C-alpha positions as YAML, in Angstrom:
chain: A
units: angstrom
residues:
- id: 1
  name: GLN
  ca: [-60.66, -72.45, -153.40]
- id: 2
  name: VAL
  ca: [-63.93, -71.73, -155.20]
- id: 3
  name: GLN
  ca: [-65.90, -68.87, -153.76]
- id: 4
  name: LEU
  ca: [-69.02, -67.09, -155.00]
- id: 5
  name: VAL
  ca: [-69.71, -63.68, -153.54]
- id: 6
  name: GLU
  ca: [-72.96, -61.84, -154.20]
- id: 7
  name: SER
  ca: [-73.36, -58.10, -153.97]
- id: 8
  name: GLY
  ca: [-75.88, -55.43, -154.86]
- id: 9
  name: GLY
  ca: [-78.69, -56.34, -152.52]
- id: 10
  name: GLY
  ca: [-80.38, -53.79, -150.34]
- id: 11
  name: LEU
  ca: [-83.56, -51.91, -149.67]
- id: 12
  name: VAL
  ca: [-85.54, -50.46, -152.55]
- id: 13
  name: GLN
  ca: [-89.05, -49.15, -153.00]
- id: 14
  name: ALA
  ca: [-91.58, -50.91, -155.18]
- id: 15
  name: GLY
  ca: [-91.04, -50.02, -158.80]
- id: 16
  name: GLY
  ca: [-87.34, -49.50, -158.33]
- id: 17
  name: SER
  ca: [-84.37, -51.43, -159.66]
- id: 18
  name: LEU
  ca: [-81.37, -53.30, -158.35]
- id: 19
  name: ARG
  ca: [-78.49, -55.06, -160.03]
- id: 20
  name: LEU
  ca: [-77.06, -58.10, -158.32]
- id: 21
  name: SER
  ca: [-73.56, -59.33, -159.05]
- id: 22
  name: CYS
  ca: [-71.94, -62.66, -158.35]
- id: 23
  name: ALA
  ca: [-68.17, -62.74, -158.55]
- id: 24
  name: ALA
  ca: [-66.55, -66.14, -158.73]
- id: 25
  name: SER
  ca: [-63.01, -66.76, -157.62]
- id: 26
  name: GLY
  ca: [-61.12, -69.96, -158.26]
- id: 27
  name: SER
  ca: [-61.55, -72.33, -161.17]
- id: 28
  name: ILE
  ca: [-64.78, -74.15, -161.88]
- id: 29
  name: LEU
  ca: [-64.53, -76.72, -164.64]
- id: 30
  name: GLY
  ca: [-67.36, -78.08, -166.73]
- id: 31
  name: ILE
  ca: [-69.86, -75.30, -166.10]
- id: 32
  name: LYS
  ca: [-73.31, -76.19, -167.37]
- id: 33
  name: ARG
  ca: [-75.25, -73.15, -166.28]
- id: 34
  name: ARG
  ca: [-75.18, -70.15, -163.99]
- id: 35
  name: GLY
  ca: [-78.21, -68.88, -162.18]
- id: 36
  name: TRP
  ca: [-79.92, -67.07, -159.39]
- id: 37
  name: TYR
  ca: [-82.24, -68.52, -156.77]
- id: 38
  name: ARG
  ca: [-84.16, -66.84, -154.02]
- id: 39
  name: GLN
  ca: [-85.75, -67.81, -150.76]
- id: 40
  name: ALA
  ca: [-88.42, -65.79, -149.02]
- id: 41
  name: PRO
  ca: [-89.33, -66.34, -145.36]
- id: 42
  name: GLY
  ca: [-91.38, -69.49, -144.92]
- id: 43
  name: LYS
  ca: [-90.93, -70.57, -148.53]
- id: 44
  name: GLN
  ca: [-88.77, -73.03, -150.42]
- id: 45
  name: ARG
  ca: [-85.79, -71.83, -152.38]
- id: 46
  name: GLU
  ca: [-86.87, -71.25, -155.95]
- id: 47
  name: LEU
  ca: [-85.15, -70.72, -159.26]
- id: 48
  name: VAL
  ca: [-85.30, -67.15, -160.51]
- id: 49
  name: ALA
  ca: [-83.26, -67.37, -163.69]
- id: 50
  name: PHE
  ca: [-80.40, -69.24, -165.28]
- id: 51
  name: ILE
  ca: [-78.20, -68.94, -168.33]
- id: 52
  name: THR
  ca: [-76.55, -71.88, -170.05]
- id: 53
  name: SER
  ca: [-73.10, -72.10, -171.52]
- id: 54
  name: GLY
  ca: [-74.82, -71.56, -174.88]
- id: 55
  name: ASP
  ca: [-76.35, -68.31, -173.57]
- id: 56
  name: ASP
  ca: [-79.90, -69.62, -173.47]
- id: 57
  name: THR
  ca: [-81.89, -68.06, -170.66]
- id: 58
  name: THR
  ca: [-84.77, -69.26, -168.54]
- id: 59
  name: TYR
  ca: [-86.85, -67.22, -166.12]
- id: 60
  name: ALA
  ca: [-89.45, -67.94, -163.53]
- id: 61
  name: ASP
  ca: [-92.87, -66.81, -164.69]
- id: 62
  name: SER
  ca: [-93.05, -64.36, -161.82]
- id: 63
  name: VAL
  ca: [-90.04, -62.37, -163.05]
- id: 64
  name: LYS
  ca: [-90.35, -62.61, -166.83]
- id: 65
  name: GLY
  ca: [-90.14, -59.22, -168.45]
- id: 66
  name: ARG
  ca: [-88.69, -57.64, -165.33]
- id: 67
  name: PHE
  ca: [-85.42, -59.47, -164.61]
- id: 68
  name: THR
  ca: [-82.48, -60.10, -166.91]
- id: 69
  name: ILE
  ca: [-79.61, -62.49, -166.29]
- id: 70
  name: SER
  ca: [-76.27, -62.00, -167.99]
- id: 71
  name: THR
  ca: [-72.64, -62.97, -167.65]
- id: 72
  name: ASP
  ca: [-69.27, -61.39, -168.17]
- id: 73
  name: ASN
  ca: [-66.91, -64.29, -168.63]
- id: 74
  name: ALA
  ca: [-63.85, -62.07, -168.68]
- id: 75
  name: LYS
  ca: [-64.74, -60.94, -165.16]
- id: 76
  name: ASN
  ca: [-66.08, -64.32, -164.01]
- id: 77
  name: THR
  ca: [-69.23, -62.52, -162.98]
- id: 78
  name: VAL
  ca: [-72.96, -63.25, -163.23]
- id: 79
  name: TYR
  ca: [-75.48, -60.43, -163.05]
- id: 80
  name: LEU
  ca: [-79.16, -60.16, -162.34]
- id: 81
  name: GLN
  ca: [-80.75, -56.90, -163.39]
- id: 82
  name: MET
  ca: [-84.02, -56.49, -161.52]
- id: 83
  name: ASN
  ca: [-86.48, -53.85, -162.66]
- id: 84
  name: SER
  ca: [-90.00, -52.96, -161.61]
- id: 85
  name: LEU
  ca: [-89.44, -54.61, -158.28]
- id: 86
  name: LYS
  ca: [-92.41, -55.74, -156.23]
- id: 87
  name: PRO
  ca: [-92.72, -56.48, -152.52]
- id: 88
  name: GLU
  ca: [-93.16, -60.13, -153.49]
- id: 89
  name: ASP
  ca: [-89.56, -60.09, -154.74]
- id: 90
  name: THR
  ca: [-88.30, -59.68, -151.18]
- id: 91
  name: ALA
  ca: [-85.99, -62.60, -150.47]
- id: 92
  name: VAL
  ca: [-82.43, -63.69, -150.00]
- id: 93
  name: TYR
  ca: [-80.94, -64.13, -153.46]
- id: 94
  name: TYR
  ca: [-78.33, -66.82, -154.02]
- id: 95
  name: CYS
  ca: [-75.89, -67.21, -156.86]
- id: 96
  name: ASN
  ca: [-75.47, -70.72, -158.23]
- id: 97
  name: ILE
  ca: [-73.05, -72.26, -160.68]
- id: 98
  name: ARG
  ca: [-73.76, -75.79, -161.81]
- id: 99
  name: SER
  ca: [-71.01, -78.02, -163.07]
- id: 100
  name: PHE
  ca: [-70.66, -81.62, -161.93]
- id: 101
  name: VAL
  ca: [-71.60, -80.24, -158.53]
- id: 102
  name: ASP
  ca: [-73.42, -77.09, -157.44]
- id: 103
  name: TYR
  ca: [-71.59, -74.10, -156.06]
- id: 104
  name: TRP
  ca: [-73.46, -71.55, -153.99]
- id: 105
  name: GLY
  ca: [-72.92, -68.07, -152.69]
- id: 106
  name: LYS
  ca: [-73.88, -67.01, -149.20]
- id: 107
  name: GLY
  ca: [-76.76, -64.89, -150.44]
- id: 108
  name: THR
  ca: [-77.65, -61.23, -150.51]
- id: 109
  name: LEU
  ca: [-80.84, -59.79, -149.08]
- id: 110
  name: VAL
  ca: [-83.21, -57.85, -151.29]
- id: 111
  name: THR
  ca: [-86.00, -56.01, -149.53]
- id: 112
  name: VAL
  ca: [-88.69, -54.26, -151.55]
- id: 113
  name: SER
  ca: [-90.91, -51.92, -149.60]
- id: 114
  name: SER
  ca: [-94.46, -51.06, -150.60]
...
């Protein structure tokens, strides 16, 4: 019954902004952290950012100062605000919620043109 659905991806020019959303339906118990990963063509999936249940945040060095992760618990939604986008940010972005197991969304494509 658990489903994570990402939205907000698309095509944007370098320097622009996008806001990704991840809406979770169904109940997930024992959440430890919520985060975003991305996978570019020919590369491994990598962690972009995560936020713990205590609201501590962690970011990949490549996105520090540009991306912000946040949650709205009332809406069961995780956000990723992406500013000053670079072509290197082009990837499929996946929402992840970690409890005793990992839940994943299907991904949303972000393409940043130069």
